C-alpha positions in Angstrom: 14.3 89.4 155.8 12.6 85.9 155.1 9.7 87.5 153.2 9.9 87.7 149.4 9.8 90.9 148.0 9.5 92.0 143.9 12.7 92.4 142.7 15.1 91.0 139.3 17.4 89.8 142.2 16.7 87.1 144.5 18.3 85.3 147.3 18.7 82.0 148.7 21.1 81.6 151.4 21.4 78.2 152.7 24.2 76.5 155.0 25.6 73.5 154.5 26.1 70.2 157.2 22.6 70.4 159.5 22.7 67.6 162.1 26.9 67.4 162.0 27.0 68.7 165.8 25.1 70.3 168.2 27.1 73.8 167.7 26.1 73.3 163.9 22.4 72.9 164.5 22.1 75.6 166.9 24.4 78.2 164.8 21.7 77.2 161.7 18.8 77.9 163.8 20.0 81.4 164.8 20.9 82.4 161.4 17.5 81.5 160.5 15.8 82.7 163.3 17.8 85.8 164.0 18.9 86.3 160.8 18.7 86.4 156.7 19.2 81.7 156.4 16.4 80.5 154.6 17.9 76.8 154.2 19.6 73.9 155.5 20.9 70.6 154.0 21.1 68.3 156.2 23.5 65.3 156.8 20.9 62.4 157.4 24.3 60.4 158.9 25.7 63.4 161.5 26.1 62.9 165.2 23.2 65.6 166.0 21.2 64.3 162.8 17.8 63.5 165.5 18.0 66.8 166.9 18.4 68.4 163.3 14.8 67.1 162.7 13.3 67.7 165.7 14.8 71.5 165.6 13.9 71.5 161.8 9.7 70.2 162.6 9.8 73.1 165.1 10.4 75.4 162.8 8.0 75.3 159.7 9.3 78.4 158.1 13.0 76.6 157.6 13.4 75.3 154.1 15.5 71.5 154.4 17.2 69.5 152.1 19.4 66.9 151.9 23.4 67.3 151.9 24.5 64.1 150.4 27.8 62.5 152.0 30.0 60.0 149.5 33.2 61.7 151.2 34.0 62.3 155.0 31.3 60.8 157.0 29.5 58.2 157.6 27.7 56.1 155.2 23.7 55.6 156.0 24.1 51.7 154.1 25.1 49.0 156.0 29.5 48.6 155.3 28.6 44.9 153.8 26.2 46.5 151.0 28.8 49.3 150.1 31.9 47.9 150.5 33.7 49.7 147.7 32.4 53.4 149.3 33.4 52.6 153.3 36.1 51.1 155.8 34.9 48.3 158.3 33.5 50.8 160.4 31.4 52.4 157.3 33.1 55.5 156.8 33.8 57.2 153.8 37.6 57.3 152.9 38.9 60.5 153.3 40.4 60.6 149.6 38.0 63.1 147.8 39.8 63.5 145.1 40.7 59.9 144.7 37.1 58.9 145.8 36.3 60.8 142.7 38.3 58.8 139.9 37.0 55.4 142.2 33.6 56.1 141.5 33.9 57.0 138.1 36.4 54.3 136.8 36.0 51.2 139.1 33.8 48.4 138.3 30.2 47.9 140.5 30.7 51.2 141.6 28.1 52.5 140.7 25.3 49.8 141.9 26.7 50.3 145.3 26.8 54.4 144.6 23.0 54.2 143.6 22.5 52.0 146.8 23.9 54.4 149.3 22.1 57.2 147.5 18.7 55.5 147.9 20.0 54.8 151.7 20.3 58.8 152.5 16.9 59.4 150.5 14.8 57.4 152.4 16.3 58.0 155.8 15.0 61.9 154.9 12.0 60.9 153.7 11.2 59.1 156.8 12.0 62.3 158.9 8.5 63.4 156.9 10.5 67.2 156.4 9.4 68.5 152.8 12.6 68.0 150.5 13.3 71.4 149.0 16.8 70.4 146.9 19.6 68.0 146.8 22.9 69.7 147.2 26.5 67.3 148.0 29.4 67.6 150.6 32.3 69.0 148.3 29.5 69.1 146.0 29.6 65.4 145.4 26.1 65.3 143.7 27.8 67.2 140.7 30.3 63.9 140.2 28.6 63.1 136.3 28.1 59.1 137.7 26.3 60.6 141.5 24.2 63.3 139.4 23.1 60.5 136.3 21.5 58.4 139.7 20.1 61.2 141.6 18.2 62.3 138.2 17.4 58.4 137.7 16.1 58.7 141.0 14.4 62.5 141.1 10.4 61.3 140.2 10.9 58.5 142.9 12.1 60.7 145.5 10.3 64.0 145.2 13.6 66.1 144.0 12.7 69.0 142.3 16.0 71.1 142.6 19.8 70.7 142.7 22.1 73.0 144.2 24.2 74.3 140.7 27.6 75.4 141.3 27.8 78.0 138.8 29.8 81.0 141.1 30.6 84.3 139.0 34.6 83.9 139.0 35.5 87.4 138.5 33.1 88.8 141.5 34.9 86.2 143.4 38.0 87.1 142.4 37.4 91.1 143.0 36.0 90.4 146.5 39.1 88.1 147.7 41.8 87.6 145.4 43.4 85.5 148.1 44.5 81.7 146.8 43.7 82.6 142.9 44.8 79.3 141.4 42.9 77.5 143.8 39.8 79.2 142.4 40.5 79.0 139.3 41.2 75.4 138.9 37.8 75.2 140.8 36.1 77.0 138.6 37.4 75.2 135.0 36.5 72.0 137.3 32.9 72.7 138.0 32.2 74.4 134.7 33.2 71.7 132.4 30.6 69.5 135.5 27.9 72.1 134.9 28.0 72.1 131.2 27.4 68.5 131.1 24.7 68.6 133.6 22.8 71.7 132.1 20.8 69.7 129.6 20.3 66.7 131.8 18.5 68.8 134.5 16.5 70.0 131.6 15.6 66.9 130.4 14.5 66.2 134.5 12.9 69.2 134.6 14.8 69.9 137.9 15.1 73.7 139.0 18.4 75.1 140.1 19.2 78.6 141.0 21.3 80.6 138.4 24.4 81.0 140.2 25.8 81.0 143.6 28.0 81.8 146.0 30.5 80.3 148.5 31.9 77.6 146.4 35.4 79.6 146.6 34.8 81.5 149.6 33.7 78.0 151.7 34.7 78.5 155.5 34.8 82.5 154.8 31.9 84.0 154.1 32.4 87.3 156.0 30.2 90.3 156.7 32.8 92.0 154.3 32.5 89.3 151.6 28.7 89.4 151.7 28.1 92.9 151.9 30.5 92.7 148.7 28.2 89.7 147.2 25.2 92.3 147.9 26.4 95.1 146.4 27.6 92.6 142.8 24.7 90.6 143.2 24.0 89.8 139.3 19.8 89.2 138.0 18.2 86.4 138.6 18.3 83.8 141.5 21.6 83.5 143.1 22.3 81.1 146.7 24.7 81.8 149.2 25.8 78.7 150.6 27.7 79.1 154.0 28.8 76.9 156.6 27.8 78.6 159.5 28.0 77.6 163.0 28.7 77.9 166.9 32.2 75.4 167.0 32.3 72.5 169.0 34.3 69.6 169.1 32.4 67.5 166.4 32.2 70.4 163.8 36.1 70.7 164.5 36.4 67.5 163.6 35.3 67.5 160.2 35.6 71.1 159.0 39.3 72.7 157.8 40.9 74.0 160.8 40.9 77.7 158.6 36.9 77.8 158.5 35.2 80.5 160.3 32.2 79.0 160.9 30.9 81.4 163.5 32.4 84.7 162.0 30.2 83.1 159.0 27.2 82.9 161.9 27.9 87.0 162.7 27.3 87.6 159.0 23.9 85.9 158.4 22.5 88.2 161.1 24.3 91.3 160.9 21.9 94.3 160.7 24.1 95.8 158.1 23.6 93.0 155.7 20.4 92.9 156.5 19.9 96.6 155.4 22.1 96.1 152.2 19.6 93.6 151.0 16.7 96.4 152.0 18.2 98.9 149.9 19.5 96.9 147.3 15.8 95.8 146.9 17.2 92.3 146.5 13.7 89.5 147.6 14.5 87.0 149.5 13.2 83.2 149.1 14.0 79.7 149.6 14.3 76.1 147.6 10.4 75.5 148.6 10.2 78.7 146.9 12.2 78.3 144.3 10.3 74.8 143.3 7.0 75.8 144.2 6.4 74.0 147.8 5.9 77.6 149.2 3.9 81.0 147.8 6.6 83.4 146.4 
């Protein structure tokens, strides 16, 4: 299902955290080789980063982007260069909401963020892998300060596309009505961030899918959910992002305990999902195709 079909509806299927652990890497490769996964987002400071790079080099059809980490992980820059971002061991402080406010309001923080973002982009480019797009852990790339830095660096680093967390809330709630309050709050927050981002993305000629799924269903992109998304897929280019993987200790350390990562992997290799895409005449593409690095 990685061949593009003529269609009004086109689909990018991605997985986050490539390089986090051997289990995550193995799951992503399985979902790509045996399923519908087109893209993976690489964590350049992940414990299994080197392995992920070798796997990607050996799997040239896999489209790979940068999974920018500025919360819940290890920095690429030395701790002394970004002391406001990390502790003495180089780990980002595990307070995503508080970090977001600090990144916006703390004097001098922008320079440190720029230093760290450059360090992650530099580490990615040294792999020699084409950079299909940039997204962020916990969608931190949508933070106004972070996004402004990324757009400034886009020409230098060849950033052509970003994930835009613009999820159709009505469809998401119809498919899974649990945690409605949390999902509505997420939708309101990211709607404001998307509205701020859109004119700036246009100014810098940055591409993005028309809509995405997975934000409100993070860790629970299971087969029933995927089948529901395919049946309700809007026109245009849609991204579905997942956290599909085999579970191991390193992945369990960083991911919420209720994540259904192995069920997500099973969904991405499900013949029922593949058949549903064919029946719906959905064209499967990648971020590389979106930006013209591959033929569509």
